Residue, then its C-alpha position, 0 to 999 in steps of 0.5 A: m499500499m503507497v503511503s502519502l508524505f503527509d500522512q504523518f500530519a493526520s491526527p491518530v484515531l483510535f476505536g474511533i477517537p481522535l487521540a490530538g487531546i492526550a498529545l496536548v495533555l501529555p506536555w503538562l504531565l512530563y514537567p515536575k511541580p514545584s516541591n516544598r523542600w529547602l533543596n531540590s533536585r537537579y532537574l527542578t533546579l534546571q527547570a526554575w532556572a530555565i523559566n526565568r531565562f525565558t521570562h526574563q528575556l520574554l518581558l525585557p521589551l514590555k513595559e510594567p503593564a504587560h508583565r501580568w502577561a507573564v505567566l501566559l506567555v511562558s506556559l505557551m512559550i514551554f507548551v508549544l516548545t514541547l510539542n515541537v520536540l516531542g513530536l520529533l520523536p518516532y511514531t509521535f503526532t505533532p499537534t502544531t504541524q496542524l495550522s487550526l492548532n495554531l491559529g487557534l492558539a494565535t488568533p485570541l490572544w492577538l484579538a486580546t492584544v488589540l482588544i486592550g489598545m482599543r480600550n486603554q489607548p484608542t487613540h494611539s491603537l487607531g493612529h497605526l493606521l495611519p502613518e503621520g505625514t501621508p498625502g491625502p489622496l494616498i490615506p484610503v489607500l493606506i487604511i485598507i492596507e495597514t488594517i489589513s497587515l492587522f488581521i493577517r498576523p495571526l494567520a502570519l503566526g499561525v502558518r509560520l510555525t505550521a511551514n516550519l515544522t512541516a517542511g523539517h518532517l517532511l525533510i527528515q522523512l524523505i532522508a531517512t526513507a533515502t537511507t534504507v533504500l540505500m543501505s542494500m544497495m549503496p552502503a557507502v552512500a547509505v552511511l553518507t545520508a545517514s550522517v546528514l539525516f543526524l546533522l538534520t535531526l539537530l537542526e530541527i530540535a533547535v528549529a522546534m526551539i526557536q519558532a516556540y520562542v519566536f511565535v511567542l516573542l511575536l505574541t509579545l511585540y504586539l502586545q508591546e504596541n497596545v500597551 
């Protein structure tokens, strides 16, 4: 039976029950809760240090009123990062390769930043639609262009994350298939492609981490404009 390259992105189903929900819940079960002990384990200490560094980097460009978003943004980044990295394991499903999920994460948060800007500083928020010093005849055109660019932001967030992860998974599958086929025909070439596959896997781990960070960083920049 011929298997399509894109079959790996189909949501797995067992007895008619979609298993995507388990894939979404699993990341939260991997991280231990902080303990009340005076001395934590090395794993908890490393986890706390990493979260503190992530929080510092995310909140660096934000003003103080936006710091109340710290818990939400850091939790989102850890969630997306874990999903991305776990999806690189064999025989696993990556929920973040689904555009619907990424849009479901990006759209409400983007809309929240816009509504906050409209509530707290409506004049400043609407001023982004029309740059200062615009000639009169260009005003209607620029307002339409800026409005479209504003509403396309959540789509860009979702498509960027989906496209990068999907492309990486497809490359890994293609090179892995080529390695398997060449193993019996040309072992020397198979070893070379296996080395390329190993390096590509390391690259995809880095891409998975970077894309999670970029996803949340862009949300913080949108929040900065409206706070």
